[in-house]
PDB file of N, CA, C and O in Angstrom:
ATOM      1  N   MET A   1     -20.666  47.873  56.317  1.00  0.00           N
ATOM      2  CA  MET A   1     -20.218  46.573  55.909  1.00  0.00           C
ATOM      3  C   MET A   1     -20.657  45.517  56.926  1.00  0.00           C
ATOM      4  O   MET A   1     -21.061  44.417  56.546  1.00  0.00           O
ATOM      5  N   MET A   2     -20.580  45.844  58.188  1.00  0.00           N
ATOM      6  CA  MET A   2     -21.005  44.891  59.220  1.00  0.00           C
ATOM      7  C   MET A   2     -22.464  44.507  59.042  1.00  0.00           C
ATOM      8  O   MET A   2     -22.850  43.355  59.240  1.00  0.00           O
ATOM      9  N   ILE A   3     -23.251  45.477  58.671  1.00  0.00           N
ATOM     10  CA  ILE A   3     -24.680  45.216  58.511  1.00  0.00           C
ATOM     11  C   ILE A   3     -24.913  44.244  57.362  1.00  0.00           C
ATOM     12  O   ILE A   3     -25.735  43.335  57.473  1.00  0.00           O
ATOM     13  N   ILE A   4     -24.210  44.428  56.287  1.00  0.00           N
ATOM     14  CA  ILE A   4     -24.356  43.538  55.145  1.00  0.00           C
ATOM     15  C   ILE A   4     -23.894  42.139  55.514  1.00  0.00           C
ATOM     16  O   ILE A   4     -24.511  41.158  55.099  1.00  0.00           O
ATOM     17  N   GLN A   5     -22.828  42.029  56.282  1.00  0.00           N
ATOM     18  CA  GLN A   5     -22.353  40.722  56.732  1.00  0.00           C
ATOM     19  C   GLN A   5     -23.409  40.042  57.590  1.00  0.00           C
ATOM     20  O   GLN A   5     -23.704  38.861  57.408  1.00  0.00           O
ATOM     21  N   GLU A   6     -23.972  40.787  58.518  1.00  0.00           N
ATOM     22  CA  GLU A   6     -25.017  40.233  59.374  1.00  0.00           C
ATOM     23  C   GLU A   6     -26.243  39.843  58.554  1.00  0.00           C
ATOM     24  O   GLU A   6     -26.852  38.798  58.780  1.00  0.00           O
ATOM     25  N   GLU A   7     -26.587  40.696  57.609  1.00  0.00           N
ATOM     26  CA  GLU A   7     -27.739  40.391  56.761  1.00  0.00           C
ATOM     27  C   GLU A   7     -27.492  39.098  55.980  1.00  0.00           C
ATOM     28  O   GLU A   7     -28.398  38.276  55.844  1.00  0.00           O
ATOM     29  N   ASN A   8     -26.292  38.916  55.474  1.00  0.00           N
ATOM     30  CA  ASN A   8     -25.968  37.687  54.757  1.00  0.00           C
ATOM     31  C   ASN A   8     -26.075  36.470  55.658  1.00  0.00           C
ATOM     32  O   ASN A   8     -26.537  35.414  55.226  1.00  0.00           O
ATOM     33  N   ARG A   9     -25.654  36.608  56.897  1.00  0.00           N
ATOM     34  CA  ARG A   9     -25.775  35.512  57.855  1.00  0.00           C
ATOM     35  C   ARG A   9     -27.243  35.162  58.081  1.00  0.00           C
ATOM     36  O   ARG A   9     -27.611  33.987  58.113  1.00  0.00           O
ATOM     37  N   VAL A  10     -28.060  36.169  58.234  1.00  0.00           N
ATOM     38  CA  VAL A  10     -29.486  35.967  58.464  1.00  0.00           C
ATOM     39  C   VAL A  10     -30.152  35.356  57.230  1.00  0.00           C
ATOM     40  O   VAL A  10     -31.080  34.558  57.360  1.00  0.00           O
ATOM     41  N   LEU A  11     -29.690  35.722  56.046  1.00  0.00           N
ATOM     42  CA  LEU A  11     -30.304  35.232  54.815  1.00  0.00           C
ATOM     43  C   LEU A  11     -30.198  33.716  54.649  1.00  0.00           C
ATOM     44  O   LEU A  11     -30.943  33.135  53.859  1.00  0.00           O
ATOM     45  N   ARG A  12     -29.307  33.079  55.363  1.00  0.00           N
ATOM     46  CA  ARG A  12     -29.165  31.629  55.267  1.00  0.00           C
ATOM     47  C   ARG A  12     -30.257  30.895  56.040  1.00  0.00           C
ATOM     48  O   ARG A  12     -30.338  29.668  55.967  1.00  0.00           O
ATOM     49  N   GLU A  13     -31.066  31.591  56.751  1.00  0.00           N
ATOM     50  CA  GLU A  13     -32.084  30.971  57.590  1.00  0.00           C
ATOM     51  C   GLU A  13     -33.394  30.771  56.828  1.00  0.00           C
ATOM     52  O   GLU A  13     -33.570  31.249  55.707  1.00  0.00           O
ATOM     53  N   ASP A  14     -34.282  30.064  57.463  1.00  0.00           N
ATOM     54  CA  ASP A  14     -35.602  29.763  56.916  1.00  0.00           C
ATOM     55  C   ASP A  14     -36.324  31.054  56.536  1.00  0.00           C
ATOM     56  O   ASP A  14     -36.308  32.028  57.289  1.00  0.00           O
ATOM     57  N   SER A  15     -36.946  31.053  55.380  1.00  0.00           N
ATOM     58  CA  SER A  15     -37.599  32.268  54.869  1.00  0.00           C
ATOM     59  C   SER A  15     -38.750  32.743  55.755  1.00  0.00           C
ATOM     60  O   SER A  15     -39.076  33.930  55.742  1.00  0.00           O
ATOM     61  N   THR A  16     -39.368  31.854  56.519  1.00  0.00           N
ATOM     62  CA  THR A  16     -40.471  32.280  57.391  1.00  0.00           C
ATOM     63  C   THR A  16     -39.985  33.118  58.563  1.00  0.00           C
ATOM     64  O   THR A  16     -40.756  33.888  59.137  1.00  0.00           O
ATOM     65  N   THR A  17     -38.728  32.977  58.918  1.00  0.00           N
ATOM     66  CA  THR A  17     -38.177  33.765  60.025  1.00  0.00           C
ATOM     67  C   THR A  17     -37.270  34.878  59.527  1.00  0.00           C
ATOM     68  O   THR A  17     -36.737  35.660  60.315  1.00  0.00           O
ATOM     69  N   LEU A  18     -37.104  34.941  58.241  1.00  0.00           N
ATOM     70  CA  LEU A  18     -36.136  35.852  57.647  1.00  0.00           C
ATOM     71  C   LEU A  18     -36.464  37.332  57.834  1.00  0.00           C
ATOM     72  O   LEU A  18     -35.639  38.075  58.366  1.00  0.00           O
ATOM     73  N   GLN A  19     -37.622  37.767  57.421  1.00  0.00           N
ATOM     74  CA  GLN A  19     -37.937  39.204  57.428  1.00  0.00           C
ATOM     75  C   GLN A  19     -37.901  39.821  58.819  1.00  0.00           C
ATOM     76  O   GLN A  19     -37.338  40.904  58.981  1.00  0.00           O
ATOM     77  N   PRO A  20     -38.474  39.184  59.821  1.00  0.00           N
ATOM     78  CA  PRO A  20     -38.376  39.793  61.159  1.00  0.00           C
ATOM     79  C   PRO A  20     -36.929  39.953  61.642  1.00  0.00           C
ATOM     80  O   PRO A  20     -36.604  40.923  62.326  1.00  0.00           O
ATOM     81  N   LYS A  21     -36.080  39.014  61.288  1.00  0.00           N
ATOM     82  CA  LYS A  21     -34.681  39.108  61.702  1.00  0.00           C
ATOM     83  C   LYS A  21     -33.957  40.219  60.958  1.00  0.00           C
ATOM     84  O   LYS A  21     -33.145  40.936  61.542  1.00  0.00           O
ATOM     85  N   ILE A  22     -34.247  40.362  59.680  1.00  0.00           N
ATOM     86  CA  ILE A  22     -33.639  41.454  58.909  1.00  0.00           C
ATOM     87  C   ILE A  22     -34.124  42.795  59.456  1.00  0.00           C
ATOM     88  O   ILE A  22     -33.340  43.729  59.621  1.00  0.00           O
ATOM     89  N   ASP A  23     -35.415  42.877  59.734  1.00  0.00           N
ATOM     90  CA  ASP A  23     -35.954  44.111  60.319  1.00  0.00           C
ATOM     91  C   ASP A  23     -35.289  44.420  61.661  1.00  0.00           C
ATOM     92  O   ASP A  23     -34.972  45.570  61.962  1.00  0.00           O
ATOM     93  N   SER A  24     -35.089  43.385  62.446  1.00  0.00           N
ATOM     94  CA  SER A  24     -34.431  43.555  63.734  1.00  0.00           C
ATOM     95  C   SER A  24     -32.983  44.016  63.551  1.00  0.00           C
ATOM     96  O   SER A  24     -32.486  44.850  64.308  1.00  0.00           O
ATOM     97  N   LEU A  25     -32.331  43.477  62.563  1.00  0.00           N
ATOM     98  CA  LEU A  25     -30.958  43.870  62.256  1.00  0.00           C
ATOM     99  C   LEU A  25     -30.892  45.351  61.878  1.00  0.00           C
ATOM    100  O   LEU A  25     -30.037  46.083  62.376  1.00  0.00           O
ATOM    101  N   TYR A  26     -31.780  45.783  61.012  1.00  0.00           N
ATOM    102  CA  TYR A  26     -31.820  47.196  60.631  1.00  0.00           C
ATOM    103  C   TYR A  26     -32.097  48.077  61.846  1.00  0.00           C
ATOM    104  O   TYR A  26     -31.483  49.129  62.023  1.00  0.00           O
ATOM    105  N   HIS A  27     -33.025  47.628  62.670  1.00  0.00           N
ATOM    106  CA  HIS A  27     -33.363  48.399  63.872  1.00  0.00           C
ATOM    107  C   HIS A  27     -32.165  48.472  64.825  1.00  0.00           C
ATOM    108  O   HIS A  27     -31.867  49.529  65.382  1.00  0.00           O
ATOM    109  N   HIS A  28     -31.497  47.357  65.002  1.00  0.00           N
ATOM    110  CA  HIS A  28     -30.332  47.302  65.900  1.00  0.00           C
ATOM    111  C   HIS A  28     -29.254  48.302  65.478  1.00  0.00           C
ATOM    112  O   HIS A  28     -28.659  48.970  66.323  1.00  0.00           O
ATOM    113  N   TYR A  29     -29.007  48.402  64.181  1.00  0.00           N
ATOM    114  CA  TYR A  29     -27.978  49.315  63.677  1.00  0.00           C
ATOM    115  C   TYR A  29     -28.544  50.688  63.299  1.00  0.00           C
ATOM    116  O   TYR A  29     -27.825  51.554  62.801  1.00  0.00           O
ATOM    117  N   ASN A  30     -29.843  50.867  63.546  1.00  0.00           N
ATOM    118  CA  ASN A  30     -30.507  52.133  63.255  1.00  0.00           C
ATOM    119  C   ASN A  30     -30.281  52.568  61.801  1.00  0.00           C
ATOM    120  O   ASN A  30     -29.819  53.675  61.524  1.00  0.00           O
ATOM    121  N   ILE A  31     -30.618  51.670  60.904  1.00  0.00           N
ATOM    122  CA  ILE A  31     -30.431  51.915  59.472  1.00  0.00           C
ATOM    123  C   ILE A  31     -31.627  51.341  58.724  1.00  0.00           C
ATOM    124  O   ILE A  31     -32.291  50.424  59.207  1.00  0.00           O
ATOM    125  N   SER A  32     -31.891  51.877  57.562  1.00  0.00           N
ATOM    126  CA  SER A  32     -33.020  51.392  56.770  1.00  0.00           C
ATOM    127  C   SER A  32     -32.534  50.480  55.643  1.00  0.00           C
ATOM    128  O   SER A  32     -31.353  50.457  55.294  1.00  0.00           O
ATOM    129  N   GLU A  33     -33.465  49.748  55.103  1.00  0.00           N
ATOM    130  CA  GLU A  33     -33.140  48.880  53.976  1.00  0.00           C
ATOM    131  C   GLU A  33     -32.627  49.702  52.793  1.00  0.00           C
ATOM    132  O   GLU A  33     -31.717  49.273  52.084  1.00  0.00           O
ATOM    133  N   SER A  34     -33.203  50.866  52.583  1.00  0.00           N
ATOM    134  CA  SER A  34     -32.755  51.713  51.471  1.00  0.00           C
ATOM    135  C   SER A  34     -31.328  52.221  51.693  1.00  0.00           C
ATOM    136  O   SER A  34     -30.577  52.386  50.732  1.00  0.00           O
ATOM    137  N   GLN A  35     -30.950  52.467  52.941  1.00  0.00           N
ATOM    138  CA  GLN A  35     -29.577  52.882  53.218  1.00  0.00           C
ATOM    139  C   GLN A  35     -28.588  51.757  52.917  1.00  0.00           C
ATOM    140  O   GLN A  35     -27.507  51.993  52.377  1.00  0.00           O
ATOM    141  N   VAL A  36     -28.967  50.548  53.268  1.00  0.00           N
ATOM    142  CA  VAL A  36     -28.112  49.403  52.966  1.00  0.00           C
ATOM    143  C   VAL A  36     -28.004  49.245  51.450  1.00  0.00           C
ATOM    144  O   VAL A  36     -26.914  49.026  50.921  1.00  0.00           O
ATOM    145  N   GLU A  37     -29.113  49.354  50.768  1.00  0.00           N
ATOM    146  CA  GLU A  37     -29.113  49.217  49.310  1.00  0.00           C
ATOM    147  C   GLU A  37     -28.254  50.298  48.658  1.00  0.00           C
ATOM    148  O   GLU A  37     -27.537  50.025  47.696  1.00  0.00           O
ATOM    149  N   THR A  38     -28.324  51.503  49.168  1.00  0.00           N
ATOM    150  CA  THR A  38     -27.493  52.591  48.647  1.00  0.00           C
ATOM    151  C   THR A  38     -26.013  52.266  48.826  1.00  0.00           C
ATOM    152  O   THR A  38     -25.208  52.498  47.924  1.00  0.00           O
ATOM    153  N   SER A  39     -25.660  51.733  49.979  1.00  0.00           N
ATOM    154  CA  SER A  39     -24.264  51.337  50.215  1.00  0.00           C
ATOM    155  C   SER A  39     -23.825  50.263  49.233  1.00  0.00           C
ATOM    156  O   SER A  39     -22.724  50.327  48.687  1.00  0.00           O
ATOM    157  N   VAL A  40     -24.668  49.299  49.012  1.00  0.00           N
ATOM    158  CA  VAL A  40     -24.345  48.226  48.060  1.00  0.00           C
ATOM    159  C   VAL A  40     -24.148  48.815  46.664  1.00  0.00           C
ATOM    160  O   VAL A  40     -23.210  48.446  45.957  1.00  0.00           O
ATOM    161  N   GLN A  41     -25.022  49.720  46.276  1.00  0.00           N
ATOM    162  CA  GLN A  41     -24.899  50.336  44.949  1.00  0.00           C
ATOM    163  C   GLN A  41     -23.604  51.138  44.831  1.00  0.00           C
ATOM    164  O   GLN A  41     -22.967  51.141  43.778  1.00  0.00           O
ATOM    165  N   ASP A  42     -23.221  51.808  45.898  1.00  0.00           N
ATOM    166  CA  ASP A  42     -21.951  52.553  45.895  1.00  0.00           C
ATOM    167  C   ASP A  42     -20.772  51.611  45.699  1.00  0.00           C
ATOM    168  O   ASP A  42     -19.849  51.912  44.943  1.00  0.00           O
ATOM    169  N   TYR A  43     -20.805  50.477  46.380  1.00  0.00           N
ATOM    170  CA  TYR A  43     -19.731  49.500  46.208  1.00  0.00           C
ATOM    171  C   TYR A  43     -19.689  48.982  44.776  1.00  0.00           C
ATOM    172  O   TYR A  43     -18.614  48.775  44.211  1.00  0.00           O
ATOM    173  N   LYS A  44     -20.840  48.780  44.208  1.00  0.00           N
ATOM    174  CA  LYS A  44     -20.900  48.250  42.835  1.00  0.00           C
ATOM    175  C   LYS A  44     -20.336  49.224  41.801  1.00  0.00           C
ATOM    176  O   LYS A  44     -19.880  48.804  40.737  1.00  0.00           O
ATOM    177  N   LYS A  45     -20.364  50.502  42.104  1.00  0.00           N
ATOM    178  CA  LYS A  45     -19.845  51.502  41.171  1.00  0.00           C
ATOM    179  C   LYS A  45     -18.325  51.462  41.071  1.00  0.00           C
ATOM    180  O   LYS A  45     -17.747  51.875  40.066  1.00  0.00           O
ATOM    181  N   ASP A  46     -17.686  50.958  42.125  1.00  0.00           N
ATOM    182  CA  ASP A  46     -16.226  50.917  42.184  1.00  0.00           C
ATOM    183  C   ASP A  46     -15.797  49.456  42.284  1.00  0.00           C
ATOM    184  O   ASP A  46     -15.891  48.849  43.351  1.00  0.00           O
ATOM    185  N   LEU A  47     -15.329  48.899  41.179  1.00  0.00           N
ATOM    186  CA  LEU A  47     -15.010  47.481  41.121  1.00  0.00           C
ATOM    187  C   LEU A  47     -13.957  47.079  42.151  1.00  0.00           C
ATOM    188  O   LEU A  47     -14.073  46.018  42.765  1.00  0.00           O
ATOM    189  N   THR A  48     -12.946  47.896  42.346  1.00  0.00           N
ATOM    190  CA  THR A  48     -11.902  47.585  43.323  1.00  0.00           C
ATOM    191  C   THR A  48     -12.489  47.524  44.727  1.00  0.00           C
ATOM    192  O   THR A  48     -12.186  46.617  45.502  1.00  0.00           O
ATOM    193  N   LYS A  49     -13.321  48.490  45.038  1.00  0.00           N
ATOM    194  CA  LYS A  49     -13.965  48.530  46.340  1.00  0.00           C
ATOM    195  C   LYS A  49     -14.855  47.295  46.529  1.00  0.00           C
ATOM    196  O   LYS A  49     -14.886  46.699  47.606  1.00  0.00           O
ATOM    197  N   TRP A  50     -15.569  46.925  45.476  1.00  0.00           N
ATOM    198  CA  TRP A  50     -16.455  45.759  45.523  1.00  0.00           C
ATOM    199  C   TRP A  50     -15.652  44.478  45.735  1.00  0.00           C
ATOM    200  O   TRP A  50     -16.063  43.618  46.514  1.00  0.00           O
ATOM    201  N   LYS A  51     -14.517  44.338  45.056  1.00  0.00           N
ATOM    202  CA  LYS A  51     -13.667  43.162  45.228  1.00  0.00           C
ATOM    203  C   LYS A  51     -13.138  43.096  46.656  1.00  0.00           C
ATOM    204  O   LYS A  51     -13.114  42.023  47.259  1.00  0.00           O
ATOM    205  N   GLU A  52     -12.718  44.222  47.195  1.00  0.00           N
ATOM    206  CA  GLU A  52     -12.226  44.264  48.569  1.00  0.00           C
ATOM    207  C   GLU A  52     -13.332  43.870  49.547  1.00  0.00           C
ATOM    208  O   GLU A  52     -13.101  43.129  50.503  1.00  0.00           O
ATOM    209  N   PHE A  53     -14.510  44.368  49.295  1.00  0.00           N
ATOM    210  CA  PHE A  53     -15.659  44.032  50.130  1.00  0.00           C
ATOM    211  C   PHE A  53     -15.925  42.529  50.084  1.00  0.00           C
ATOM    212  O   PHE A  53     -16.085  41.893  51.126  1.00  0.00           O
ATOM    213  N   ASN A  54     -15.971  41.972  48.901  1.00  0.00           N
ATOM    214  CA  ASN A  54     -16.235  40.535  48.758  1.00  0.00           C
ATOM    215  C   ASN A  54     -15.139  39.695  49.397  1.00  0.00           C
ATOM    216  O   ASN A  54     -15.422  38.653  49.987  1.00  0.00           O
ATOM    217  N   THR A  55     -13.907  40.131  49.287  1.00  0.00           N
ATOM    218  CA  THR A  55     -12.798  39.417  49.910  1.00  0.00           C
ATOM    219  C   THR A  55     -12.958  39.405  51.426  1.00  0.00           C
ATOM    220  O   THR A  55     -12.735  38.380  52.071  1.00  0.00           O
ATOM    221  N   LYS A  56     -13.344  40.542  51.992  1.00  0.00           N
ATOM    222  CA  LYS A  56     -13.569  40.617  53.436  1.00  0.00           C
ATOM    223  C   LYS A  56     -14.708  39.698  53.863  1.00  0.00           C
ATOM    224  O   LYS A  56     -14.619  39.020  54.886  1.00  0.00           O
ATOM    225  N   ILE A  57     -15.759  39.681  53.087  1.00  0.00           N
ATOM    226  CA  ILE A  57     -16.898  38.808  53.400  1.00  0.00           C
ATOM    227  C   ILE A  57     -16.467  37.348  53.360  1.00  0.00           C
ATOM    228  O   ILE A  57     -16.797  36.577  54.261  1.00  0.00           O
ATOM    229  N   MET A  58     -15.741  36.969  52.330  1.00  0.00           N
ATOM    230  CA  MET A  58     -15.285  35.584  52.201  1.00  0.00           C
ATOM    231  C   MET A  58     -14.374  35.194  53.362  1.00  0.00           C
ATOM    232  O   MET A  58     -14.505  34.101  53.913  1.00  0.00           O
ATOM    233  N   LYS A  59     -13.466  36.065  53.729  1.00  0.00           N
ATOM    234  CA  LYS A  59     -12.572  35.773  54.853  1.00  0.00           C
ATOM    235  C   LYS A  59     -13.372  35.620  56.148  1.00  0.00           C
ATOM    236  O   LYS A  59     -13.098  34.732  56.956  1.00  0.00           O
ATOM    237  N   ARG A  60     -14.336  36.470  56.329  1.00  0.00           N
ATOM    238  CA  ARG A  60     -15.172  36.390  57.535  1.00  0.00           C
ATOM    239  C   ARG A  60     -15.963  35.085  57.556  1.00  0.00           C
ATOM    240  O   ARG A  60     -16.036  34.420  58.590  1.00  0.00           O
ATOM    241  N   LEU A  61     -16.547  34.720  56.437  1.00  0.00           N
ATOM    242  CA  LEU A  61     -17.310  33.476  56.371  1.00  0.00           C
ATOM    243  C   LEU A  61     -16.415  32.260  56.591  1.00  0.00           C
ATOM    244  O   LEU A  61     -16.809  31.309  57.267  1.00  0.00           O
ATOM    245  N   GLU A  62     -15.224  32.291  56.026  1.00  0.00           N
ATOM    246  CA  GLU A  62     -14.270  31.195  56.235  1.00  0.00           C
ATOM    247  C   GLU A  62     -13.892  31.094  57.704  1.00  0.00           C
ATOM    248  O   GLU A  62     -13.817  29.997  58.257  1.00  0.00           O
ATOM    249  N   TYR A  63     -13.656  32.237  58.335  1.00  0.00           N
ATOM    250  CA  TYR A  63     -13.317  32.257  59.757  1.00  0.00           C
ATOM    251  C   TYR A  63     -14.455  31.657  60.585  1.00  0.00           C
ATOM    252  O   TYR A  63     -14.221  30.821  61.458  1.00  0.00           O
ATOM    253  N   LEU A  64     -15.676  32.087  60.309  1.00  0.00           N
ATOM    254  CA  LEU A  64     -16.816  31.580  61.063  1.00  0.00           C
ATOM    255  C   LEU A  64     -17.006  30.075  60.836  1.00  0.00           C
ATOM    256  O   LEU A  64     -17.360  29.338  61.757  1.00  0.00           O
ATOM    257  N   GLN A  65     -16.770  29.643  59.627  1.00  0.00           N
ATOM    258  CA  GLN A  65     -16.888  28.223  59.314  1.00  0.00           C
ATOM    259  C   GLN A  65     -15.815  27.418  60.073  1.00  0.00           C
ATOM    260  O   GLN A  65     -16.115  26.371  60.646  1.00  0.00           O
ATOM    261  N   GLN A  66     -14.602  27.899  60.072  1.00  0.00           N
ATOM    262  CA  GLN A  66     -13.530  27.217  60.804  1.00  0.00           C
ATOM    263  C   GLN A  66     -13.821  27.196  62.305  1.00  0.00           C
ATOM    264  O   GLN A  66     -13.613  26.184  62.974  1.00  0.00           O
ATOM    265  N   LYS A  67     -14.294  28.299  62.811  1.00  0.00           N
ATOM    266  CA  LYS A  67     -14.635  28.403  64.226  1.00  0.00           C
ATOM    267  C   LYS A  67     -15.716  27.384  64.582  1.00  0.00           C
ATOM    268  O   LYS A  67     -15.643  26.733  65.624  1.00  0.00           O
ATOM    269  N   GLU A  68     -16.696  27.252  63.733  1.00  0.00           N
ATOM    270  CA  GLU A  68     -17.782  26.296  63.964  1.00  0.00           C
ATOM    271  C   GLU A  68     -17.265  24.855  63.904  1.00  0.00           C
ATOM    272  O   GLU A  68     -17.672  24.017  64.708  1.00  0.00           O
ATOM    273  N   LEU A  69     -16.384  24.572  62.968  1.00  0.00           N
ATOM    274  CA  LEU A  69     -15.805  23.224  62.861  1.00  0.00           C
ATOM    275  C   LEU A  69     -15.003  22.879  64.108  1.00  0.00           C
ATOM    276  O   LEU A  69     -15.097  21.761  64.614  1.00  0.00           O
ATOM    277  N   ILE A  70     -14.231  23.808  64.597  1.00  0.00           N
ATOM    278  CA  ILE A  70     -13.447  23.597  65.813  1.00  0.00           C
ATOM    279  C   ILE A  70     -14.387  23.336  66.998  1.00  0.00           C
ATOM    280  O   ILE A  70     -14.140  22.455  67.821  1.00  0.00           O
ATOM    281  N   LYS A  71     -15.438  24.098  67.061  1.00  0.00           N
ATOM    282  CA  LYS A  71     -16.408  23.965  68.143  1.00  0.00           C
ATOM    283  C   LYS A  71     -17.067  22.584  68.107  1.00  0.00           C
ATOM    284  O   LYS A  71     -17.305  21.982  69.154  1.00  0.00           O
ATOM    285  N   GLN A  72     -17.359  22.090  66.918  1.00  0.00           N
ATOM    286  CA  GLN A  72     -17.997  20.782  66.768  1.00  0.00           C
ATOM    287  C   GLN A  72     -17.075  19.640  67.162  1.00  0.00           C
ATOM    288  O   GLN A  72     -17.542  18.596  67.617  1.00  0.00           O
ATOM    289  N   HIS A  73     -15.780  19.825  66.992  1.00  0.00           N
ATOM    290  CA  HIS A  73     -14.812  18.771  67.285  1.00  0.00           C
ATOM    291  C   HIS A  73     -14.328  18.784  68.737  1.00  0.00           C
ATOM    292  O   HIS A  73     -13.504  17.953  69.119  1.00  0.00           O
ATOM    293  N   GLN A  74     -14.810  19.680  69.516  1.00  0.00           N
ATOM    294  CA  GLN A  74     -14.387  19.742  70.924  1.00  0.00           C
ATOM    295  C   GLN A  74     -15.243  18.870  71.784  1.00  0.00           C
ATOM    296  O   GLN A  74     -15.032  18.799  72.995  1.00  0.00           O
TER     297      GLN A  74
END
């Protein structure tokens, strides 16, 4: 799940820098793109699990957004 969260963070960046960062992310966690895709497919098979996953992602993104806003106002 952490890898998918990190990948989502990286996906918001410029497409010219995107692939090397994703590759670096996979290398850092010692995982392949196909392993990540398999995990995503497993989550999709179980709707409850997928909803829980999405809720965690949303909470994490909200937290990071709030943290960034606080940082900007300091």
